[in-house]
N, C-alpha and C positions, 0 to 999 in steps of 0.2 A: 664554465661560464661560456655560452656560445655567443657568437656575434649575431647569428640570425638562425632561429628555429623555423622550419618551413613545415606546415601542416598539410600532409597529403602527397603521395607519390605519384601523382598524374602527370601530365605533359607540362603543365606550367610549374608546378613544384620542382620538378626535376630540370627544367629549363632555368629556373630562377637559382637553384642550387648551383649548377654549373657556372653560372655568370657571376655569383659571388665567390665561388671558390678561385675563380680565374684570378680575383683580387685579394687572394689570401685570407679571406675571411674563414672563420671556423663555423661551419654550417652543418646542422643536423636535420635531415628530414625524416619525419615521423609519419607512418602509414598503418592505419587501423587494420586494413586487410591483410591476408597472407601474401599478396601479389601486388605488383606495380601496375600503374596505367590508369586507375580509376575507371571512367566510362570506357575509354580507349585501351582495353586490357585484351587478354585473349585466354583461353583454357583449351584442354585437350579432352577428347572423350572418344571412346571407340577406336583408337588409333589415329583419329583426325584432330587438326588444329582448327580452333573456330577464333575468330575475332569477335569480341563482345559488341563493339559499336561502329566498327569501320566498314562503311560501303566505299568511300573514297576520300582522298586528302583533297581539301579545295585549294584554292591559291596555288595551283600548278605553276611551275616555272621550269624552263629547260636548262641544262647546264651552261653556266656562264652568264645567265642573265644578271643584270646589275641592280634592277628595281624590284619592288615588291616585297611582301612579308617573307617568302621563303627565302630570298636572297639574304635579307636583313638577318634572319635568324642562323643562318650559315656562317654569316661573317662573326655575328655577335658570339656565337657558341664555339667558333673556331672549328667548325665541321668542314669536311669535303663534301662535294656534290654526290661522291659515290656512297657516302654514309646514309643517304637517303634513296638514291638510285629509283626515281620514279618512273613507272610506266604510264603513258598517257592514254587517255579514254579513247575507245572507239568512237564514240558519239553518244549523246543521250537524247531524251525526248520528254516533252510534256503532253499528256494525253487527256482531253477532255472529251465528252460525247461529240463526235462528228468533226473534231478538229485536232490536229497535231503540230507541234513545233518542234522540229529537231535543233540542236545545238551541240557545239563541241568546244574546244579551247580557243577558237577563233570566233571573235563577236560578229564578224562578217557573215558566219552562216546564220545566226539568230536573226540578224538584221534581214537577211535575204528572205528567211522563212516568215518574218513578219510582212515584208513587202509583199510577198505572194498571197497569204492569207488574209491579212489585213491591210490592204493596199492604201486605204484612207488614213492609216495610222502610223505610217513609217516616218513622217517628219516628226510627229509627236513623240515617237520613240526615240529619235536621235535627240530631240530636245530634251527628253528626260535623262539620256545618257550624259548630256552636257551639263546637267544640273547635280551630278553626283558629287558629294563631298569627298575630298582626298582623304587618304589616310592621315595626314598631317592635321585634319579637322577633327579627328576623333577624340578630342577630349571633352566633348560636350559643350564648348562655349559657341559653336557655330549656330547662328540664329535658327537654323531649320532643324537641328539635330533631334529635338524632342517632338517635332510635329509628326502628325498621322502619315505614315507612308501613302496610305490610301488618299488622304487628302492630296498630297503632293502629285501623286501619280494622275489623279483625276485633273490637274491643272495642265497636264500634257497629253493624255489619252482619253479619247472620248467614247471608246468601245469597252463596256464592263467585262466582258469576257477575256479581252487581252489582259486587263489588270489582274484578273483572277488567276490566269495562267502565268503570268510574270511571277506573281507572289508565291504560287505554289511550291517550287523547289526552293525559294528562299526562306520561307517560314519552316518547311521540313528539315532544312539544314542549318539553322540557327536563330530560332524565333521563340522567346519565351513567354511573349504575350499572346493572348487569345484574340483571333480573328483581324488583329492589325499588328503593325510594327511601328516602332519609332523609326523616323526617315533616316536617322544616322546609323542604326542597326540595318536597315534596308540598303544602304549605300555600302557598308561592309559587306554584306553577303551577295549584292549585286555584283561587286568586283571579284569576290572569292569564286563565285559560280559561274558567272557569264564572262567576265573580262579576263579572268586568270584560268579558271577551269578546274578539272579533275585529274587526278593521277593516283597511283597506288604502288606502294613498294611490293615486289614480287611475293615475299613472303609474309605480306601483311603487317600488321602494327608492331608485332613483337621485334621486328628488325629495328625500328626507331627506337623503341623502349630500351632495348639492349644496348644500342650505342650511346643513349643518353646515360643510363646508369654506369657503363663502362667508363665514359668521360668523367662523370660526378666522381666516381670512387677513385679514378685515376688522380684526380686533383686533391685528395685527401678529404672528400667529403664523406660523412657518416650517414648511412640509411638505416633506419630501424623499422623492420616490418612487424605486424602484429603489436603495435604500440600507438593504440588509439588515444587521444588526448581527452581526458576527463574534464579538466578545468584549464583555462588560462587564468593565472593567478594575478591579481591586480592590487598593487599597493600605492597609495597617494597619487591615485589617477593615471597610473601606467602600469603596463604588465611587466612583471619581473621574471616570468618563466611560465612552465606548464607543469600539471600533474597528471601522469599518464593513468591509464585505467588500472594498471596494477599498484599504483600508489607512488611510483618512482617519480622524483621532482627533478626538474631540469631547469637551469636558469639560462636567460638569454637577454642580450640588449634590445632585441627587437623580435617580432613574430610576423612571419608572411604566411597568411592562410589560404588555401584554395578550396576549402571545405564548403564554402558559400556563405552568403551574408547572415541569413537567420541561423544557419549551423555554428558559425563562428560566435555570433552572439550569445547562442545558448551554452557555449563554453565559457564566456567571461564571468568570473564569479561576483562581479559587481553589477550583473544584470540579472533580475530575479524572474522576469517573464518577457522573454524575446517576442516580437511582433510575428508571431508564426502565419499570420494572414498575407504577410509579404512573399512568402514561399512561392516557388512555381508550382504549377498542376500538371503540366504536360509531359506525359510519359508514353512508352511505347511497348509493343510486343513485337517481336522478331521471330519470324518462322523461317526455318533454315531447310531446303531441302537439297540432298545429295543425288545427283542424277547418274544414270549409267551411259550418259553421253554428254557431249558438250552442247550448251545450249544453242550454238550456232548451227548445230545438226537439225535442230528443231526449228530454225528460222528465225531465232531470237538472236540479233547481233548487237543490241543495244547495252551500253555499260549500265545506265541508270534510266529508268522509266518513272517520272512522277505523274501519277494518275490521279483523277477524280471524277466522279460519276454524274455529277451534275453541273450546270453552268456557274454555280456559286461555290466557291472553295470554302469548307467549313473547317476552320482551325480552332478546335476547342475540346476540352476534355469531355468524353462521354459520361455524362453523370449517371444514367441509369442503366449502363451495360458495361460488360467487361472491356469490350473493343468497339471500335468504329472502323469498319473496313471500306466506307464509301471513299476514303482517299488513303493513300498509301505510295510507298516507294518499292519499286521492283529493282534489284541489282544484281549483276552477274560478275563476279570478280574474274570470271574468265575472259570478259570482253575488254580488256586492255591490250596495248600494243607492246607486248613484253620483248625484251631483247632476246635475240636468237639463241644466245648462250644459255638462258634460262629455261627456254622452251615454254611449254603450256602447264598449266596447273593440273596436278594429277587427277582431279575430279571435277565434274561439271556441277556447278553450285548455283542455285538461285536464292537470293535472300528477299523476303517481303516484310516490311515494316508497317505497321498500322498504329493508330492511337489507341490508348488504354486508360483504363482507371485503376491507379495505385491501390486506392483503399479497398475497392471491390475485391482485387486480386489478394489484398493481404488479410481479408476476412475469410476467405476460404480454407476450410480445413483441408488437411494434407490430401486425402484419397480424393475429395472434390477438386482440388487445385490440380492434380496431375489429369483427371479426366477432362478438365476444361482446357487445360494446354492442347490437347488433342482436338478438341472441338473448335477451338479458336484457330488452330493451325488450318483446319479444313476450311474453316470460314475465309481466312485470309487468302488462301491460295484460289478458292473460288472467286472470289472478288478480283484478284489478279489477272486470272487468265481470261478476263473479259478485254484486256489490254495487251495481252501477249499470247504467243503460241500456248497451248494446253499441255503440259509437262507432266501431268499426274500419273500417267502410266510408265514414266521412266524412272521415278523415285526409288532409290535403293535405301536412304537413310534419312532421318529428319532429327532437327533438335527445334526447341523453342524456348526462348528466355522471355520473361514478363517484367513488368515494373518491380516486382520483389527481386528480381535478379540485378536489375539496375541499382536499386537501393543498396544491396549487399556489396555492389562495387564501388558506389560512389558515397553512400550515407547521405544522399540529398534527401530532404523531406518530398514526400509524395513520389518519389522516385523520378523526380524532376530532371529530365535530360539536359535542358538548357538552363537550369536554375531558376533564379527570381525575375520576374518581369522587368522590375527597376534595378538598373545596372549602377555600380559605383565606379563612375569612369576613372576618378583618379586614384582609386584604390584605397581611399582613407576610411577610417572608423572613428568612433568616439574616443579611442586612445591614441595618443600620439606616437605609439611605437608599434600598434597592430595594423596591419595592412592586408589587402585582399588581392588576389590574383586568380586567373582562371575565370570560369565561365560568369560568375557575378560581378566581375570586374568590367567585363563588356566583350570580350573576344571569345569566339567559339570555334569549334573544330580543332583538329590536330595542330595546324599551322597557327592558328589564332590563340590557342592555349599557349603554346610555346612562346609566341611573341608577348602576350600578355605576361608570363613569367619573366621574361627578359626585361620588358619595359618597366614593371613594378620594382624589379630588383634595382634596376638602374635609377629610377626616382627616388626610391625611399629608402633603401639599404645600402648604397653607395654614396648617397650625398649627404654624408653625414661628417 
């Protein structure tokens, strides 16, 4: 009998497990995959390490900062700053046809850029910043939380292009809803990207994951890989345990699932037909290029470029094609301010992310699938080099992962990177002892996922 069974060994599940183990709960984390991390995982191929989802960690904070989500999670999980040891971004850009906005981890730069390029909008931008909901309002009870972000922005900004440009990074980095955001989600991502900003651990996401697992196991927690949950067994209106894919039965007082809302409902054996229409649709293809030089040598010094090739930002699944390269994210992990002791990354790397259709990728036979990965890589790079120096002559190795890869690591329906559009902010389900954490609870990104796991553990698994 466990006090809590946690489904999924991603960032939120591991963080929740640590928090509960600190209070002497008997906790077991179950992971269907052979490795930890979910979307924020990593793999090794051809002698190189690749992160699955990491461009940057949002919610950057410097050592000793007392406020913000990163400082909170370090306190709650009893880590030291050196366990994350984040390098700060060089600086990033939003690039639309004919106009560019640079920003870094100081909101003053973005404000200066807007004042220069949209001088009649600067007062409205400051007013918009003043309207943001605080993290303490992120329980869904704030009156503006569920309003359209576009609607709220239009009350402060009169230039449609500026609205589109500001939305672009926020949707790319944490929005499951097509073409609009809930204002509460907008506030979360605005703070995460613009007010706090981007950082990256030198060796990538594996550093954070290994520290989380080490801490969890050191506190006596159990982690079972290749242990997918076939059913959450329900008796008399509450969960009594789980049945694994191999038939093993485990009992628990409560269950905390990071699998997603629809995916968790599908496991509950008191529900015969979960509402799959509520699942998210937005998935990505990632095209990775290893170069024979550092991107800076080609004139590319940006950490991240968010680009869009028209004045209107299209944020929706491409229904009739495998990918949509009209908009994308270009990232170089080389372009961070790394500690002098660590030095530079060994390889020059450019990562390009574009929107993709999971269903169309999944329908491809294997030979066609491999061929399309090459084709879509070429299309993504051709689209990206309109907004950065052309690096194609300097590529020495490549890899591509698709929505099929994302689904294999996360098990989300449709390979949905940010889960379902409708978030369950309080983490509750129809069962009194089954709760949600992670993407479908409402916080996204590495720091957001960890904070979600901590918050839901505190709220539902310790207050008993």
